C-alpha positions in Angstrom: 21.3 41.2 -24.0 22.8 41.4 -20.3 26.0 39.5 -19.2 26.1 39.0 -15.3 27.8 36.7 -12.8 26.3 33.5 -12.3 24.3 32.8 -9.2 24.7 29.3 -7.5 20.9 28.4 -8.2 21.5 29.0 -12.0 24.2 25.9 -12.1 21.2 23.2 -13.1 20.1 25.7 -16.1 23.9 25.9 -17.3 23.6 22.2 -17.7 20.6 22.2 -19.3 21.9 24.8 -21.5 24.6 22.6 -22.2 22.5 19.7 -23.1 20.4 21.4 -25.3 23.3 23.2 -27.4 25.4 19.8 -27.6 22.7 18.1 -29.7 23.7 20.2 -33.0 26.7 18.0 -32.8 24.5 15.2 -34.1 24.0 16.9 -37.5 27.7 17.1 -37.9 28.1 12.9 -37.0 29.5 13.9 -33.6 27.0 12.1 -31.4 29.8 11.1 -28.7 29.6 14.8 -28.2 26.0 15.2 -28.1 25.5 12.4 -25.5 28.6 13.9 -23.5 27.3 14.7 -20.1 27.7 18.4 -19.0 30.3 19.4 -16.4 28.9 18.5 -12.7 27.3 20.6 -10.1 30.3 20.7 -8.1 32.6 21.8 -10.8 30.3 24.4 -12.0 30.5 25.7 -8.3 34.0 26.1 -8.4 33.8 28.4 -11.5 31.1 30.2 -10.1 32.8 30.7 -6.7 35.9 31.6 -8.5 34.2 34.6 -10.5 34.9 32.6 -13.7 31.6 32.0 -15.0 29.1 34.5 -16.6 25.6 34.1 -18.4 23.7 36.0 -20.9 20.1 36.5 -19.7 17.0 37.5 -21.2 14.7 40.3 -20.4 13.0 38.1 -17.3 16.9 37.5 -16.4 16.5 33.7 -17.3 20.2 32.5 -18.5 20.2 31.5 -21.9 23.9 31.0 -22.7 27.1 31.1 -20.6 31.0 31.0 -20.5 33.4 29.3 -18.3 36.9 30.4 -17.9 40.2 29.2 -16.2 43.8 30.8 -15.8 46.2 29.1 -17.6 49.7 30.3 -18.2 48.8 34.0 -17.7 45.9 34.0 -19.7 42.0 33.3 -19.7 41.3 30.2 -21.1 37.8 29.7 -22.2 36.7 26.2 -20.5 33.3 26.3 -22.4 30.9 28.8 -24.2 27.4 27.6 -24.9 24.4 29.1 -26.3 20.6 27.5 -26.2 19.5 26.7 -29.5 16.6 28.8 -29.1 18.9 31.8 -28.7 21.5 30.6 -31.1 22.7 33.2 -34.0 21.8 36.4 -32.3 25.5 37.0 -31.4 25.3 36.2 -27.6 28.4 33.8 -27.8 30.5 37.0 -29.5 28.9 39.2 -26.5 30.1 36.7 -23.8 33.6 36.3 -25.4 33.9 39.8 -26.0 32.6 40.1 -21.8 35.6 38.0 -21.3 38.2 39.8 -23.2 37.4 43.0 -21.5 37.4 40.9 -17.8 40.9 39.8 -18.6 42.3 43.1 -20.2 41.0 44.5 -16.8 43.2 41.6 -15.1 46.6 42.6 -17.1 46.3 39.6 -19.0 47.4 39.3 -22.5 45.1 37.0 -24.1 42.2 34.4 -24.1 43.0 31.1 -25.2 40.5 28.3 -26.3 40.7 24.4 -27.5 38.3 23.7 -30.3 37.1 21.2 -33.0 38.7 22.5 -36.1 36.3 21.2 -38.6 33.0 22.2 -37.0 31.4 25.2 -38.4 30.2 27.1 -35.2 33.9 26.1 -33.4 36.8 26.9 -35.3 35.9 29.0 -38.1 33.5 30.9 -35.8 36.3 31.9 -33.0 38.3 33.1 -36.1 35.7 35.6 -37.0 35.6 36.7 -33.1 39.6 37.4 -33.3 40.8 34.1 -32.2 44.0 32.5 -34.1 45.3 29.1 -34.6 48.5 28.4 -32.6 51.5 26.8 -34.0 52.7 24.1 -31.8 55.5 25.5 -30.7 53.5 28.4 -29.4 51.4 26.3 -27.2 51.9 26.7 -23.6 52.7 24.0 -20.7 49.6 24.6 -19.7 47.3 24.5 -22.8 49.1 21.0 -23.5 47.7 19.6 -20.5 44.6 20.7 -21.6 44.8 18.9 -25.0 46.2 15.8 -23.4 43.2 15.7 -20.9 40.9 16.2 -23.9 42.7 13.4 -26.1 42.1 11.3 -22.9 38.6 12.0 -22.9 38.3 10.9 -26.6 38.2 14.2 -28.2 40.9 13.7 -30.4 38.8 11.6 -32.4 38.4 14.2 -34.3 40.7 17.5 -35.5 41.2 20.2 -33.0 43.5 23.3 -32.6 44.4 25.6 -29.9 43.5 29.3 -30.6 44.3 32.5 -29.1 43.2 36.1 -29.1 45.3 38.9 -28.2 44.1 41.5 -26.2 45.0 45.2 -25.9 46.3 46.7 -22.6 43.7 48.5 -20.6 44.1 52.4 -21.5 46.2 53.6 -18.5 47.1 50.6 -17.3 51.1 51.7 -17.8 51.6 48.5 -19.9 53.6 48.8 -22.8 
């Protein structure tokens, strides 16, 4: 599986991946999440133009998964990671997260962060297996607090959520200690 930057003409495919990936939320009693529309093309364009959007592509160079990130409080924040159900359970999400970790390390960032549902098996438990750790309330940064406030305004706090952090090792020879 190859990971590369998203091409502008692939943004509608990201929406399709998100819609398909979201359907599994129906199985855990969260149809509102399944029915939630993906980010708009203009929002996706911003990620693509800022160099913070990556896809995992199949052998035909067709996206099967994607990851979007934001710069939040000196870290890279995973805004969205979605894998099409036809390609799920193959480690593609982990590859995208590891790609982001490598990118963030090269940028000298100390960690990746994300917010997620605590009781959905492919959310908090999965991210823990990928090296993320739940954050105590006192460790949540101002930017993450704003993200959580926006999520609550969007109705996501109807289900338990948490902030998580994955510490990163400085790049070899970076001089950072």
